[in-house]
C-alpha positions in Angstrom: 121.5 84.4 101.4 118.0 83.8 100.0 115.8 86.4 98.3 112.1 85.7 98.3 110.2 87.5 95.5 106.6 88.2 96.3 104.3 90.2 94.0 101.7 92.4 95.6 98.3 90.8 96.4 95.1 91.6 94.6 94.4 95.4 94.4 91.3 97.3 93.5 91.0 98.7 89.9 92.1 102.2 89.0 88.4 103.0 88.4 87.6 102.3 92.1 90.7 104.0 93.5 93.6 105.4 91.5 96.1 104.6 94.3 95.1 100.9 93.9 95.1 99.7 97.5 94.5 96.0 98.3 91.1 94.6 97.9 89.5 92.6 100.7 90.6 89.5 98.8 94.1 91.0 98.5 94.3 91.6 102.3 93.5 87.9 102.9 96.0 86.8 100.2 98.8 88.8 101.9 98.0 87.5 105.3 97.9 84.0 104.0 101.3 84.4 102.4 102.7 85.7 105.7 101.3 82.7 107.5 102.7 80.3 104.9 106.2 81.8 105.3 106.0 81.6 109.1 104.7 78.0 109.0 107.5 77.0 106.7 110.0 78.5 109.1 111.2 81.1 106.6 112.8 84.0 108.4 113.9 87.2 106.8 115.9 90.2 108.1 114.3 92.8 105.8 111.3 93.3 103.6 111.7 95.6 100.6 108.8 97.2 98.6 108.4 99.6 95.7 106.4 102.2 97.6 103.3 101.6 95.6 100.3 101.5 98.0 99.4 97.9 97.1 103.1 96.7 97.5 103.5 98.5 100.8 100.2 97.1 102.2 101.2 93.6 101.1 104.6 93.9 102.7 103.1 95.3 105.9 100.5 92.4 106.2 103.2 89.8 105.5 105.4 91.4 108.1 102.7 91.4 110.7 102.1 87.7 110.1 105.7 86.7 110.4 106.1 88.9 113.5 108.9 91.0 112.1 111.1 93.3 114.3 112.5 95.6 111.6 111.2 98.4 109.5 109.9 97.9 106.0 112.2 99.4 103.4 111.0 101.4 100.3 113.4 100.8 97.4 113.7 102.3 94.0 114.1 99.7 91.2 111.2 97.4 92.3 108.5 98.7 90.0 107.6 96.4 87.0 109.4 98.5 84.3 112.4 99.5 86.4 115.9 98.3 85.3 117.1 95.6 87.7 120.8 96.6 87.8 120.6 98.9 90.8 118.6 96.6 93.1 120.7 93.7 92.0 123.9 95.5 93.1 122.3 96.2 96.5 121.1 92.6 97.0 124.5 91.2 96.1 126.0 93.0 99.1 123.5 91.6 101.6 124.4 88.7 103.8 121.0 88.0 105.3 117.7 86.7 103.7 115.2 89.3 102.5 111.7 89.4 101.0 
């Protein structure tokens, strides 16, 4: 199994929008990442995200580029300051590649 770690694309500042959605540049970055993964022949069976707006948008845009056929999965333990133990235990039980 392979796990591909992708950080969210560029988001607007808190001053512009406290929810910090992706900027126009961030939307293009996420699409470009998805195209790269597709062109490299990298397939995944799931895409996990933290639930933050910018992370969910990045995951969604990547998924649309790789033509996914599965739901995106919000997971606890993926925010920057979260302990990694819980998500590591979950990932250790997976048999298929995920992003």
